[in-house]
C-alpha positions as CSV (number, residue, x, y, z in Angstrom):
1,M,-16.1,-65.8,-236.3
2,T,-12.7,-66.5,-234.7
3,N,-11.0,-69.8,-234.2
4,E,-9.7,-68.8,-230.7
5,K,-10.7,-70.8,-227.7
6,I,-12.7,-69.2,-224.9
7,I,-12.2,-70.4,-221.4
8,E,-15.1,-70.2,-218.9
9,V,-14.4,-70.3,-215.2
10,T,-17.2,-70.4,-212.7
11,V,-16.5,-68.9,-209.3
12,T,-18.7,-70.1,-206.5
13,T,-19.2,-69.1,-202.9
14,E,-17.2,-72.2,-201.9
15,D,-14.3,-71.1,-204.1
16,I,-14.3,-67.7,-202.4
17,E,-14.3,-69.3,-199.0
18,E,-11.4,-71.5,-200.0
19,M,-9.5,-68.6,-201.3
20,R,-10.0,-66.7,-198.1
21,A,-8.8,-69.7,-196.1
22,D,-5.7,-69.8,-198.4
23,G,-5.0,-66.2,-197.3
24,I,-6.0,-64.3,-200.5
25,S,-6.9,-60.8,-199.6
26,E,-10.5,-59.4,-200.1
27,A,-9.2,-57.0,-202.7
28,E,-7.9,-59.9,-204.8
29,L,-11.0,-62.1,-204.6
30,P,-12.9,-62.4,-207.9
31,E,-16.7,-61.8,-208.1
32,I,-19.0,-64.8,-208.0
33,G,-20.3,-66.0,-211.4
34,V,-19.0,-67.1,-214.8
35,K,-16.0,-65.5,-216.2
36,R,-15.1,-65.8,-219.9
37,F,-11.7,-65.0,-221.3
38,R,-9.2,-65.8,-224.0
39,P,-6.0,-67.3,-222.7
40,A,-2.7,-66.0,-223.8
41,R,-1.7,-67.7,-227.0
42,H,1.3,-69.5,-225.3
43,I,-1.0,-71.1,-222.8
44,L,-2.9,-73.1,-225.4
45,K,-1.1,-76.4,-226.1
46,D,-1.1,-78.7,-229.1
47,K,-0.2,-82.4,-228.5
48,V,2.2,-83.5,-231.2
49,A,4.4,-86.5,-231.8
50,I,8.0,-85.5,-232.5
51,L,11.1,-87.7,-232.9
52,L,14.1,-86.3,-231.0
53,D,17.6,-87.7,-230.7
54,V,18.2,-89.5,-227.4
55,D,21.0,-87.2,-226.3
56,I,18.7,-84.1,-226.8
57,V,16.0,-85.6,-224.7
58,E,18.5,-86.6,-222.0
59,H,20.0,-83.1,-222.0
60,F,16.6,-81.5,-221.3
61,K,15.6,-84.1,-218.7
62,K,18.8,-83.3,-216.8
63,R,18.3,-79.6,-217.1
64,A,14.7,-79.9,-215.9
65,E,15.9,-81.9,-212.8
66,S,18.6,-79.5,-212.0
67,D,16.3,-76.4,-212.4
68,D,13.5,-78.2,-210.5
69,T,11.3,-77.8,-213.5
70,E,8.4,-80.3,-213.4
71,F,8.6,-81.4,-217.0
72,Y,11.4,-81.6,-219.4
73,Q,8.9,-80.8,-222.2
74,T,8.4,-77.4,-220.5
75,R,12.2,-76.8,-220.8
76,I,12.1,-77.8,-224.5
77,N,9.2,-75.5,-225.1
78,Q,10.9,-72.5,-223.4
79,T,14.0,-73.1,-225.5
80,L,12.1,-73.1,-228.7
81,R,10.2,-70.0,-227.7
82,R,13.4,-68.1,-227.1
83,M,14.7,-69.2,-230.5
84,I,11.5,-67.9,-232.2
85,E,11.7,-64.6,-230.3
86,N,15.3,-64.1,-231.2
87,E,14.4,-64.5,-234.9
88,K,11.9,-61.6,-234.7
């Protein structure tokens, strides 16, 4: 048994009609029914409390604003991910 999360998505007739209205092509429309899949590992999030220096947080908030990133936490996460990948 694995510890990985499985995501279930139910696609309804109404969903298909909404996608068509949004301009999604017939070839790209999913089939109606329940779809099960494992998300990419980096999509799963863990909520943690972490203490960061004020200047660090301000730096990432300003970068997020200038890059039009919705959340500065996303920018911190991206930076940490690059550091991990560089260590490999």
